[in-house]
Backbone atoms as SQL, in Angstrom:
CREATE TABLE atoms (id INTEGER PRIMARY KEY, chain TEXT, resi INTEGER, resn TEXT, atom TEXT, x REAL, y REAL, z REAL);
INSERT INTO atoms VALUES
  (1, 'A', 1, 'MET', 'N', 68.781, 32.891, -52.455),
  (2, 'A', 1, 'MET', 'CA', 69.043, 33.867, -51.409),
  (3, 'A', 1, 'MET', 'C', 67.985, 34.348, -50.699),
  (4, 'A', 2, 'SER', 'N', 67.242, 33.828, -49.611),
  (5, 'A', 2, 'SER', 'CA', 66.305, 34.012, -48.846),
  (6, 'A', 2, 'SER', 'C', 66.531, 34.649, -47.566),
  (7, 'A', 3, 'ALA', 'N', 65.826, 35.669, -47.071),
  (8, 'A', 3, 'ALA', 'CA', 66.085, 36.025, -45.640),
  (9, 'A', 3, 'ALA', 'C', 65.025, 35.330, -44.689),
  (10, 'A', 4, 'PRO', 'N', 65.505, 35.250, -43.356),
  (11, 'A', 4, 'PRO', 'CA', 64.544, 34.734, -42.524),
  (12, 'A', 4, 'PRO', 'C', 63.098, 35.450, -42.416),
  (13, 'A', 5, 'ALA', 'N', 62.149, 34.915, -41.990),
  (14, 'A', 5, 'ALA', 'CA', 60.857, 35.613, -41.927),
  (15, 'A', 5, 'ALA', 'C', 60.971, 36.624, -40.937),
  (16, 'A', 6, 'ALA', 'N', 60.383, 37.800, -41.206),
  (17, 'A', 6, 'ALA', 'CA', 60.417, 38.986, -40.395),
  (18, 'A', 6, 'ALA', 'C', 59.401, 39.098, -39.235),
  (19, 'A', 7, 'GLU', 'N', 59.525, 39.922, -38.393),
  (20, 'A', 7, 'GLU', 'CA', 58.601, 40.194, -37.166),
  (21, 'A', 7, 'GLU', 'C', 57.320, 40.496, -37.849),
  (22, 'A', 8, 'THR', 'N', 56.197, 40.121, -37.401),
  (23, 'A', 8, 'THR', 'CA', 54.913, 40.773, -37.742),
  (24, 'A', 8, 'THR', 'C', 54.893, 42.118, -37.310),
  (25, 'A', 9, 'ILE', 'N', 54.300, 42.991, -38.245),
  (26, 'A', 9, 'ILE', 'CA', 53.868, 44.263, -37.952),
  (27, 'A', 9, 'ILE', 'C', 52.411, 44.493, -38.282),
  (28, 'A', 10, 'SER', 'N', 52.073, 45.729, -37.739),
  (29, 'A', 10, 'SER', 'CA', 50.496, 46.053, -37.989),
  (30, 'A', 10, 'SER', 'C', 50.422, 46.982, -39.215),
  (31, 'A', 11, 'PHE', 'N', 49.308, 47.039, -39.835),
  (32, 'A', 11, 'PHE', 'CA', 48.953, 47.704, -40.932),
  (33, 'A', 11, 'PHE', 'C', 49.530, 49.182, -40.683),
  (34, 'A', 12, 'ASP', 'N', 49.209, 49.712, -39.406),
  (35, 'A', 12, 'ASP', 'CA', 49.716, 51.141, -39.083),
  (36, 'A', 12, 'ASP', 'C', 51.095, 51.228, -39.274),
  (37, 'A', 13, 'ASP', 'N', 51.859, 50.153, -38.751),
  (38, 'A', 13, 'ASP', 'CA', 53.284, 50.142, -38.955),
  (39, 'A', 13, 'ASP', 'C', 53.688, 50.327, -40.441),
  (40, 'A', 14, 'PHE', 'N', 52.943, 49.495, -41.312),
  (41, 'A', 14, 'PHE', 'CA', 53.223, 49.594, -42.766),
  (42, 'A', 14, 'PHE', 'C', 52.860, 50.855, -43.390),
  (43, 'A', 15, 'GLN', 'N', 52.044, 51.697, -42.872),
  (44, 'A', 15, 'GLN', 'CA', 51.692, 52.917, -43.336),
  (45, 'A', 15, 'GLN', 'C', 52.589, 53.995, -43.160),
  (46, 'A', 16, 'LYS', 'N', 53.315, 53.631, -42.133),
  (47, 'A', 16, 'LYS', 'CA', 54.532, 54.645, -41.675),
  (48, 'A', 16, 'LYS', 'C', 55.745, 54.770, -42.996),
  (49, 'A', 17, 'VAL', 'N', 55.727, 53.588, -43.640),
  (50, 'A', 17, 'VAL', 'CA', 56.603, 53.537, -44.801),
  (51, 'A', 17, 'VAL', 'C', 56.149, 54.205, -45.998),
  (52, 'A', 18, 'ASN', 'N', 56.724, 55.227, -46.319),
  (53, 'A', 18, 'ASN', 'CA', 56.245, 55.918, -47.621),
  (54, 'A', 18, 'ASN', 'C', 56.976, 55.499, -48.853),
  (55, 'A', 19, 'ILE', 'N', 56.432, 54.644, -49.700),
  (56, 'A', 19, 'ILE', 'CA', 57.040, 54.169, -50.939),
  (57, 'A', 19, 'ILE', 'C', 56.420, 54.903, -51.833),
  (58, 'A', 20, 'ARG', 'N', 57.109, 55.359, -52.854),
  (59, 'A', 20, 'ARG', 'CA', 56.569, 56.194, -53.920),
  (60, 'A', 20, 'ARG', 'C', 57.141, 55.660, -55.333),
  (61, 'A', 21, 'LEU', 'N', 56.607, 55.832, -56.221),
  (62, 'A', 21, 'LEU', 'CA', 56.950, 55.836, -57.798),
  (63, 'A', 21, 'LEU', 'C', 57.646, 57.161, -58.235),
  (64, 'A', 22, 'GLY', 'N', 58.928, 56.718, -58.909),
  (65, 'A', 22, 'GLY', 'CA', 59.500, 57.856, -59.556),
  (66, 'A', 22, 'GLY', 'C', 60.042, 57.549, -60.921),
  (67, 'A', 23, 'THR', 'N', 60.686, 58.590, -61.558),
  (68, 'A', 23, 'THR', 'CA', 61.410, 58.426, -62.676),
  (69, 'A', 23, 'THR', 'C', 62.694, 58.991, -62.454),
  (70, 'A', 24, 'VAL', 'N', 63.815, 58.114, -62.873),
  (71, 'A', 24, 'VAL', 'CA', 65.084, 58.442, -62.824),
  (72, 'A', 24, 'VAL', 'C', 65.306, 59.822, -63.824),
  (73, 'A', 25, 'VAL', 'N', 65.877, 60.864, -63.381),
  (74, 'A', 25, 'VAL', 'CA', 66.154, 61.950, -64.370),
  (75, 'A', 25, 'VAL', 'C', 67.375, 62.059, -64.713),
  (76, 'A', 26, 'ARG', 'N', 68.465, 61.735, -63.828),
  (77, 'A', 26, 'ARG', 'CA', 69.798, 61.948, -63.887),
  (78, 'A', 26, 'ARG', 'C', 70.498, 60.942, -63.209),
  (79, 'A', 27, 'ALA', 'N', 71.649, 60.442, -63.667),
  (80, 'A', 27, 'ALA', 'CA', 72.456, 59.343, -62.994),
  (81, 'A', 27, 'ALA', 'C', 73.870, 59.565, -63.265),
  (82, 'A', 28, 'GLU', 'N', 74.834, 59.328, -62.164),
  (83, 'A', 28, 'GLU', 'CA', 75.987, 59.573, -62.438),
  (84, 'A', 28, 'GLU', 'C', 76.844, 58.599, -61.818),
  (85, 'A', 29, 'GLU', 'N', 78.227, 58.434, -62.348),
  (86, 'A', 29, 'GLU', 'CA', 78.972, 57.364, -61.494),
  (87, 'A', 29, 'GLU', 'C', 79.320, 58.003, -60.201),
  (88, 'A', 30, 'PHE', 'N', 79.709, 57.126, -59.169),
  (89, 'A', 30, 'PHE', 'CA', 79.927, 57.455, -57.790),
  (90, 'A', 30, 'PHE', 'C', 81.127, 56.903, -57.447),
  (91, 'A', 31, 'PRO', 'N', 82.109, 57.348, -57.897),
  (92, 'A', 31, 'PRO', 'CA', 83.842, 56.514, -57.604),
  (93, 'A', 31, 'PRO', 'C', 83.933, 56.827, -56.042),
  (94, 'A', 32, 'GLU', 'N', 83.580, 57.896, -55.365),
  (95, 'A', 32, 'GLU', 'CA', 83.957, 58.058, -53.967),
  (96, 'A', 32, 'GLU', 'C', 83.094, 57.168, -53.142),
  (97, 'A', 33, 'ALA', 'N', 82.231, 56.217, -53.368),
  (98, 'A', 33, 'ALA', 'CA', 81.411, 55.239, -52.680),
  (99, 'A', 33, 'ALA', 'C', 82.365, 54.176, -52.515),
  (100, 'A', 34, 'ARG', 'N', 82.154, 53.579, -51.243),
  (101, 'A', 34, 'ARG', 'CA', 83.154, 52.326, -50.749),
  (102, 'A', 34, 'ARG', 'C', 82.721, 51.257, -51.647),
  (103, 'A', 35, 'LYS', 'N', 81.250, 50.783, -51.867),
  (104, 'A', 35, 'LYS', 'CA', 80.983, 49.957, -52.826),
  (105, 'A', 35, 'LYS', 'C', 80.569, 50.447, -54.212),
  (106, 'A', 36, 'PRO', 'N', 80.628, 49.886, -55.270),
  (107, 'A', 36, 'PRO', 'CA', 80.243, 50.479, -56.442),
  (108, 'A', 36, 'PRO', 'C', 78.861, 51.024, -56.526),
  (109, 'A', 37, 'ALA', 'N', 78.686, 52.222, -57.024),
  (110, 'A', 37, 'ALA', 'CA', 77.432, 52.782, -56.777),
  (111, 'A', 37, 'ALA', 'C', 77.025, 53.871, -57.821),
  (112, 'A', 38, 'PHE', 'N', 75.785, 54.173, -58.123),
  (113, 'A', 38, 'PHE', 'CA', 75.524, 55.274, -58.969),
  (114, 'A', 38, 'PHE', 'C', 74.918, 56.395, -58.035),
  (115, 'A', 39, 'LYS', 'N', 74.821, 57.703, -58.442),
  (116, 'A', 39, 'LYS', 'CA', 74.151, 58.700, -57.756),
  (117, 'A', 39, 'LYS', 'C', 72.899, 58.719, -58.682),
  (118, 'A', 40, 'LEU', 'N', 71.745, 58.737, -58.139),
  (119, 'A', 40, 'LEU', 'CA', 70.483, 58.974, -58.966),
  (120, 'A', 40, 'LEU', 'C', 69.671, 60.208, -58.360),
  (121, 'A', 41, 'TRP', 'N', 69.078, 60.774, -59.383),
  (122, 'A', 41, 'TRP', 'CA', 68.251, 61.821, -59.142),
  (123, 'A', 41, 'TRP', 'C', 66.976, 61.391, -59.812),
  (124, 'A', 42, 'ILE', 'N', 65.792, 61.309, -58.816),
  (125, 'A', 42, 'ILE', 'CA', 64.607, 60.511, -59.096),
  (126, 'A', 42, 'ILE', 'C', 63.375, 61.803, -58.965),
  (127, 'A', 43, 'ASP', 'N', 62.645, 61.824, -59.749),
  (128, 'A', 43, 'ASP', 'CA', 61.512, 62.695, -59.889),
  (129, 'A', 43, 'ASP', 'C', 60.112, 61.982, -59.496),
  (130, 'A', 44, 'PHE', 'N', 59.802, 62.505, -58.262),
  (131, 'A', 44, 'PHE', 'CA', 58.583, 61.823, -57.574),
  (132, 'A', 44, 'PHE', 'C', 57.248, 62.776, -57.786),
  (133, 'A', 45, 'GLY', 'N', 57.416, 63.644, -58.721),
  (134, 'A', 45, 'GLY', 'CA', 56.303, 64.408, -59.072),
  (135, 'A', 45, 'GLY', 'C', 56.285, 65.819, -58.405),
  (136, 'A', 46, 'GLU', 'N', 54.969, 66.496, -58.670),
  (137, 'A', 46, 'GLU', 'CA', 55.091, 67.752, -57.909),
  (138, 'A', 46, 'GLU', 'C', 55.032, 67.891, -56.508),
  (139, 'A', 47, 'GLU', 'N', 54.385, 67.027, -55.675),
  (140, 'A', 47, 'GLU', 'CA', 54.183, 67.034, -54.375),
  (141, 'A', 47, 'GLU', 'C', 55.553, 66.857, -53.696),
  (142, 'A', 48, 'ILE', 'N', 56.486, 65.948, -54.161),
  (143, 'A', 48, 'ILE', 'CA', 57.653, 65.599, -53.468),
  (144, 'A', 48, 'ILE', 'C', 58.856, 66.277, -54.077),
  (145, 'A', 49, 'GLY', 'N', 58.971, 66.244, -55.601),
  (146, 'A', 49, 'GLY', 'CA', 59.821, 66.903, -56.371),
  (147, 'A', 49, 'GLY', 'C', 60.918, 65.675, -56.719),
  (148, 'A', 50, 'VAL', 'N', 62.232, 66.234, -57.179),
  (149, 'A', 50, 'VAL', 'CA', 63.299, 65.438, -57.215),
  (150, 'A', 50, 'VAL', 'C', 64.142, 65.185, -56.093),
  (151, 'A', 51, 'LYS', 'N', 64.532, 63.918, -55.717),
  (152, 'A', 51, 'LYS', 'CA', 65.224, 63.488, -54.720),
  (153, 'A', 51, 'LYS', 'C', 66.442, 62.738, -55.160),
  (154, 'A', 52, 'LYS', 'N', 67.554, 62.777, -54.300),
  (155, 'A', 52, 'LYS', 'CA', 68.863, 61.986, -54.760),
  (156, 'A', 52, 'LYS', 'C', 68.747, 60.672, -53.873),
  (157, 'A', 53, 'SER', 'N', 69.478, 59.862, -54.622),
  (158, 'A', 53, 'SER', 'CA', 69.634, 58.410, -54.030),
  (159, 'A', 53, 'SER', 'C', 70.913, 57.981, -54.394),
  (160, 'A', 54, 'SER', 'N', 71.704, 57.105, -53.375),
  (161, 'A', 54, 'SER', 'CA', 73.000, 56.436, -53.795),
  (162, 'A', 54, 'SER', 'C', 72.432, 55.008, -54.063),
  (163, 'A', 55, 'ALA', 'N', 72.559, 54.294, -55.078),
  (164, 'A', 55, 'ALA', 'CA', 72.209, 52.995, -55.344),
  (165, 'A', 55, 'ALA', 'C', 73.235, 52.192, -55.785),
  (166, 'A', 56, 'GLN', 'N', 73.524, 50.997, -55.137),
  (167, 'A', 56, 'GLN', 'CA', 74.470, 49.990, -55.366),
  (168, 'A', 56, 'GLN', 'C', 73.895, 48.977, -56.572),
  (169, 'A', 57, 'ILE', 'N', 73.966, 49.493, -57.696),
  (170, 'A', 57, 'ILE', 'CA', 73.227, 48.777, -58.749),
  (171, 'A', 57, 'ILE', 'C', 74.079, 48.529, -60.164),
  (172, 'A', 58, 'THR', 'N', 75.474, 48.665, -59.713),
  (173, 'A', 58, 'THR', 'CA', 76.087, 48.987, -60.894),
  (174, 'A', 58, 'THR', 'C', 76.478, 47.424, -61.668),
  (175, 'A', 59, 'GLN', 'N', 76.197, 46.520, -60.906),
  (176, 'A', 59, 'GLN', 'CA', 76.510, 45.136, -61.545),
  (177, 'A', 59, 'GLN', 'C', 75.402, 44.730, -62.504),
  (178, 'A', 60, 'ARG', 'N', 74.116, 45.287, -62.213),
  (179, 'A', 60, 'ARG', 'CA', 73.061, 45.065, -63.402),
  (180, 'A', 60, 'ARG', 'C', 72.628, 46.118, -64.141),
  (181, 'A', 61, 'TYR', 'N', 73.109, 47.145, -63.967),
  (182, 'A', 61, 'TYR', 'CA', 72.585, 48.283, -64.717),
  (183, 'A', 61, 'TYR', 'C', 73.714, 49.154, -65.410),
  (184, 'A', 62, 'VAL', 'N', 73.427, 49.890, -66.448),
  (185, 'A', 62, 'VAL', 'CA', 74.377, 50.840, -67.125),
  (186, 'A', 62, 'VAL', 'C', 73.902, 52.082, -66.813),
  (187, 'A', 63, 'ARG', 'N', 74.687, 53.130, -66.288),
  (188, 'A', 63, 'ARG', 'CA', 74.148, 54.433, -66.129),
  (189, 'A', 63, 'ARG', 'C', 73.339, 55.193, -67.348),
  (190, 'A', 64, 'ALA', 'N', 73.666, 55.099, -68.514),
  (191, 'A', 64, 'ALA', 'CA', 72.668, 55.669, -69.347),
  (192, 'A', 64, 'ALA', 'C', 71.457, 54.971, -69.547),
  (193, 'A', 65, 'GLU', 'N', 71.370, 53.633, -69.272),
  (194, 'A', 65, 'GLU', 'CA', 69.991, 53.046, -69.220),
  (195, 'A', 65, 'GLU', 'C', 69.049, 53.327, -68.177),
  (196, 'A', 66, 'LEU', 'N', 69.723, 54.022, -67.021),
  (197, 'A', 66, 'LEU', 'CA', 68.853, 54.192, -65.891),
  (198, 'A', 66, 'LEU', 'C', 67.805, 55.504, -66.156),
  (199, 'A', 67, 'ILE', 'N', 68.440, 56.514, -66.993),
  (200, 'A', 67, 'ILE', 'CA', 67.609, 57.748, -67.331),
  (201, 'A', 67, 'ILE', 'C', 66.206, 57.177, -67.949),
  (202, 'A', 68, 'GLY', 'N', 65.070, 57.865, -67.224),
  (203, 'A', 68, 'GLY', 'CA', 63.688, 57.408, -67.788),
  (204, 'A', 68, 'GLY', 'C', 63.154, 56.043, -67.163),
  (205, 'A', 69, 'ARG', 'N', 63.840, 55.377, -66.226),
  (206, 'A', 69, 'ARG', 'CA', 63.472, 54.133, -65.629),
  (207, 'A', 69, 'ARG', 'C', 62.715, 54.549, -64.561),
  (208, 'A', 70, 'ARG', 'N', 61.562, 53.875, -64.467),
  (209, 'A', 70, 'ARG', 'CA', 60.556, 54.038, -63.065),
  (210, 'A', 70, 'ARG', 'C', 60.997, 53.218, -62.176),
  (211, 'A', 71, 'VAL', 'N', 61.115, 53.779, -60.787),
  (212, 'A', 71, 'VAL', 'CA', 61.686, 52.988, -59.702),
  (213, 'A', 71, 'VAL', 'C', 60.643, 53.312, -58.457),
  (214, 'A', 72, 'ALA', 'N', 60.989, 52.308, -57.493),
  (215, 'A', 72, 'ALA', 'CA', 60.186, 52.623, -56.132),
  (216, 'A', 72, 'ALA', 'C', 61.304, 52.975, -55.293),
  (217, 'A', 73, 'ALA', 'N', 60.885, 53.854, -54.427),
  (218, 'A', 73, 'ALA', 'CA', 61.777, 54.164, -53.402),
  (219, 'A', 73, 'ALA', 'C', 60.975, 54.540, -51.905),
  (220, 'A', 74, 'VAL', 'N', 61.834, 54.391, -50.851),
  (221, 'A', 74, 'VAL', 'CA', 61.222, 54.872, -49.545),
  (222, 'A', 74, 'VAL', 'C', 61.537, 56.288, -49.693),
  (223, 'A', 75, 'VAL', 'N', 60.647, 57.374, -49.270),
  (224, 'A', 75, 'VAL', 'CA', 60.922, 58.742, -49.471),
  (225, 'A', 75, 'VAL', 'C', 60.844, 59.309, -48.000),
  (226, 'A', 76, 'ASN', 'N', 60.629, 58.544, -47.060),
  (227, 'A', 76, 'ASN', 'CA', 60.500, 59.143, -45.646),
  (228, 'A', 76, 'ASN', 'C', 61.609, 58.670, -44.541),
  (229, 'A', 77, 'PHE', 'N', 62.675, 58.328, -45.416),
  (230, 'A', 77, 'PHE', 'CA', 63.814, 57.939, -44.309),
  (231, 'A', 77, 'PHE', 'C', 64.668, 59.291, -44.053),
  (232, 'A', 78, 'GLU', 'N', 65.329, 59.327, -43.013),
  (233, 'A', 78, 'GLU', 'CA', 66.157, 60.539, -42.882),
  (234, 'A', 78, 'GLU', 'C', 67.216, 60.535, -43.891),
  (235, 'A', 79, 'PRO', 'N', 67.640, 61.659, -44.470),
  (236, 'A', 79, 'PRO', 'CA', 68.642, 61.608, -45.438),
  (237, 'A', 79, 'PRO', 'C', 70.039, 61.118, -44.830),
  (238, 'A', 80, 'ARG', 'N', 70.826, 60.558, -45.589),
  (239, 'A', 80, 'ARG', 'CA', 72.120, 59.786, -45.095),
  (240, 'A', 80, 'ARG', 'C', 73.134, 60.397, -45.905),
  (241, 'A', 81, 'GLN', 'N', 74.316, 60.530, -45.301),
  (242, 'A', 81, 'GLN', 'CA', 75.464, 61.292, -46.061),
  (243, 'A', 81, 'GLN', 'C', 76.255, 59.810, -46.459),
  (244, 'A', 82, 'ILE', 'N', 76.614, 59.730, -47.649),
  (245, 'A', 82, 'ILE', 'CA', 77.268, 58.627, -48.204),
  (246, 'A', 82, 'ILE', 'C', 78.380, 59.340, -48.854),
  (247, 'A', 83, 'GLY', 'N', 79.814, 59.257, -48.329),
  (248, 'A', 83, 'GLY', 'CA', 80.822, 60.058, -48.732),
  (249, 'A', 83, 'GLY', 'C', 80.487, 61.584, -48.814),
  (250, 'A', 84, 'PRO', 'N', 80.931, 61.910, -50.126),
  (251, 'A', 84, 'PRO', 'CA', 80.286, 63.632, -50.550),
  (252, 'A', 84, 'PRO', 'C', 78.937, 63.755, -50.789),
  (253, 'A', 85, 'PHE', 'N', 78.262, 62.859, -50.824),
  (254, 'A', 85, 'PHE', 'CA', 76.741, 62.734, -51.439),
  (255, 'A', 85, 'PHE', 'C', 75.656, 62.476, -50.474),
  (256, 'A', 86, 'MET', 'N', 74.796, 63.402, -50.444),
  (257, 'A', 86, 'MET', 'CA', 73.451, 63.166, -49.457),
  (258, 'A', 86, 'MET', 'C', 72.541, 62.214, -50.066),
  (259, 'A', 87, 'SER', 'N', 72.280, 61.170, -49.674),
  (260, 'A', 87, 'SER', 'CA', 71.088, 60.307, -50.217),
  (261, 'A', 87, 'SER', 'C', 69.746, 60.699, -49.542),
  (262, 'A', 88, 'GLU', 'N', 68.623, 61.039, -50.223),
  (263, 'A', 88, 'GLU', 'CA', 67.551, 61.467, -49.573),
  (264, 'A', 88, 'GLU', 'C', 66.506, 60.225, -49.364),
  (265, 'A', 89, 'VAL', 'N', 66.597, 59.393, -50.383),
  (266, 'A', 89, 'VAL', 'CA', 65.641, 58.314, -50.514),
  (267, 'A', 89, 'VAL', 'C', 66.312, 56.971, -50.648),
  (268, 'A', 90, 'LEU', 'N', 65.494, 55.935, -50.321),
  (269, 'A', 90, 'LEU', 'CA', 66.236, 54.572, -50.488),
  (270, 'A', 90, 'LEU', 'C', 65.510, 53.879, -51.760),
  (271, 'A', 91, 'THR', 'N', 66.269, 53.749, -52.933),
  (272, 'A', 91, 'THR', 'CA', 65.923, 53.247, -54.025),
  (273, 'A', 91, 'THR', 'C', 65.726, 51.482, -53.826),
  (274, 'A', 92, 'LEU', 'N', 64.774, 50.793, -54.065),
  (275, 'A', 92, 'LEU', 'CA', 64.190, 49.573, -53.711),
  (276, 'A', 92, 'LEU', 'C', 64.430, 48.435, -54.741),
  (277, 'A', 93, 'GLY', 'N', 65.060, 47.509, -54.189),
  (278, 'A', 93, 'GLY', 'CA', 65.118, 46.327, -55.259),
  (279, 'A', 93, 'GLY', 'C', 65.228, 44.922, -54.420),
  (280, 'A', 94, 'PHE', 'N', 65.335, 43.966, -55.171),
  (281, 'A', 94, 'PHE', 'CA', 65.477, 42.633, -54.755),
  (282, 'A', 94, 'PHE', 'C', 66.772, 41.939, -55.340),
  (283, 'A', 95, 'PRO', 'N', 67.432, 41.047, -54.385),
  (284, 'A', 95, 'PRO', 'CA', 68.647, 40.642, -54.908),
  (285, 'A', 95, 'PRO', 'C', 68.573, 39.444, -55.924),
  (286, 'A', 96, 'ASP', 'N', 69.137, 39.190, -56.775),
  (287, 'A', 96, 'ASP', 'CA', 69.104, 38.237, -57.831),
  (288, 'A', 96, 'ASP', 'C', 69.889, 37.005, -57.377),
  (289, 'A', 97, 'ALA', 'N', 70.094, 35.922, -58.063),
  (290, 'A', 97, 'ALA', 'CA', 70.795, 34.749, -57.528),
  (291, 'A', 97, 'ALA', 'C', 72.381, 34.901, -57.039),
  (292, 'A', 98, 'ASN', 'N', 72.877, 35.991, -57.630),
  (293, 'A', 98, 'ASN', 'CA', 74.392, 36.380, -57.345),
  (294, 'A', 98, 'ASN', 'C', 74.285, 37.435, -56.129),
  (295, 'A', 99, 'GLY', 'N', 73.231, 37.956, -55.550),
  (296, 'A', 99, 'GLY', 'CA', 72.918, 38.854, -54.713),
  (297, 'A', 99, 'GLY', 'C', 73.124, 40.365, -55.383),
  (298, 'A', 100, 'ASP', 'N', 73.061, 40.459, -56.504),
  (299, 'A', 100, 'ASP', 'CA', 73.241, 41.864, -57.134),
  (300, 'A', 100, 'ASP', 'C', 71.705, 42.443, -57.056),
  (301, 'A', 101, 'VAL', 'N', 71.514, 43.934, -56.959),
  (302, 'A', 101, 'VAL', 'CA', 70.359, 44.289, -56.865),
  (303, 'A', 101, 'VAL', 'C', 69.564, 44.360, -58.289),
  (304, 'A', 102, 'VAL', 'N', 68.232, 43.941, -58.250),
  (305, 'A', 102, 'VAL', 'CA', 67.390, 44.131, -59.399),
  (306, 'A', 102, 'VAL', 'C', 66.362, 45.111, -58.829),
  (307, 'A', 103, 'LEU', 'N', 66.175, 46.377, -59.629),
  (308, 'A', 103, 'LEU', 'CA', 65.475, 47.312, -59.256),
  (309, 'A', 103, 'LEU', 'C', 63.894, 46.977, -59.342),
  (310, 'A', 104, 'ILE', 'N', 62.912, 47.355, -58.313),
  (311, 'A', 104, 'ILE', 'CA', 61.501, 47.111, -58.334),
  (312, 'A', 104, 'ILE', 'C', 60.994, 47.987, -59.436),
  (313, 'A', 105, 'SER', 'N', 60.041, 47.989, -60.207),
  (314, 'A', 105, 'SER', 'CA', 59.547, 48.843, -61.247),
  (315, 'A', 105, 'SER', 'C', 58.173, 48.410, -61.311),
  (316, 'A', 106, 'VAL', 'N', 57.360, 49.245, -62.240),
  (317, 'A', 106, 'VAL', 'CA', 56.087, 48.863, -62.472),
  (318, 'A', 106, 'VAL', 'C', 55.817, 48.229, -64.087),
  (319, 'A', 107, 'ASP', 'N', 54.841, 47.687, -64.160),
  (320, 'A', 107, 'ASP', 'CA', 54.374, 47.076, -65.613),
  (321, 'A', 107, 'ASP', 'C', 53.409, 47.822, -66.405),
  (322, 'A', 108, 'ARG', 'N', 52.796, 48.818, -65.744),
  (323, 'A', 108, 'ARG', 'CA', 51.838, 49.614, -66.520),
  (324, 'A', 108, 'ARG', 'C', 51.998, 50.979, -66.104),
  (325, 'A', 109, 'SER', 'N', 51.165, 51.910, -66.604),
  (326, 'A', 109, 'SER', 'CA', 51.424, 53.531, -66.508),
  (327, 'A', 109, 'SER', 'C', 50.910, 53.820, -65.083),
  (328, 'A', 110, 'ALA', 'N', 51.783, 54.635, -64.418),
  (329, 'A', 110, 'ALA', 'CA', 51.304, 55.226, -63.198),
  (330, 'A', 110, 'ALA', 'C', 52.044, 56.657, -63.009),
  (331, 'A', 111, 'PRO', 'N', 51.395, 57.510, -62.322),
  (332, 'A', 111, 'PRO', 'CA', 52.096, 58.779, -62.183),
  (333, 'A', 111, 'PRO', 'C', 53.127, 58.789, -61.225),
  (334, 'A', 112, 'ASP', 'N', 54.210, 59.705, -61.434),
  (335, 'A', 112, 'ASP', 'CA', 55.362, 59.923, -60.412),
  (336, 'A', 112, 'ASP', 'C', 54.589, 60.317, -59.331),
  (337, 'A', 113, 'GLY', 'N', 55.189, 59.921, -58.146),
  (338, 'A', 113, 'GLY', 'CA', 54.622, 60.160, -56.820),
  (339, 'A', 113, 'GLY', 'C', 53.662, 59.393, -56.466),
  (340, 'A', 114, 'GLY', 'N', 52.987, 58.482, -57.065),
  (341, 'A', 114, 'GLY', 'CA', 52.091, 57.407, -56.654),
  (342, 'A', 114, 'GLY', 'C', 52.578, 56.624, -55.569),
  (343, 'A', 115, 'ARG', 'N', 51.681, 56.514, -54.379),
  (344, 'A', 115, 'ARG', 'CA', 52.181, 55.848, -53.091),
  (345, 'A', 115, 'ARG', 'C', 51.902, 54.227, -53.253),
  (346, 'A', 116, 'MET', 'N', 52.606, 53.547, -52.871),
  (347, 'A', 116, 'MET', 'CA', 52.313, 52.096, -52.702),
  (348, 'A', 116, 'MET', 'C', 51.510, 51.749, -51.643),
  (349, 'A', 117, 'PHE', 'N', 50.576, 50.890, -52.071),
  (350, 'A', 117, 'PHE', 'CA', 49.674, 50.184, -50.894),
  (351, 'A', 117, 'PHE', 'C', 49.349, 48.956, -51.224);
């Protein structure tokens, strides 16, 4: 499942997207969501703190397995109301062969709040 090539952007455009590493500290079912999702609370360290995210990842992940998981998220989008829940960050992932989201993670130790570059 591949998307068409995107428009070329400048490095300055890329710098506007603030992608940070965080740790999931809380995860709840989100039955009010239109599409199956979890409510996540992600700790991005002292500078940013804990932010909330609605993530449509129920096909590949079990709620209890998400606690402690390291994830990448865009932290500078405007908050978005998803039903009764305010999503503050966009948790990032890639589609698998079925189109289900596979979360982006890190393979080595890095501090919460670290910015992607």
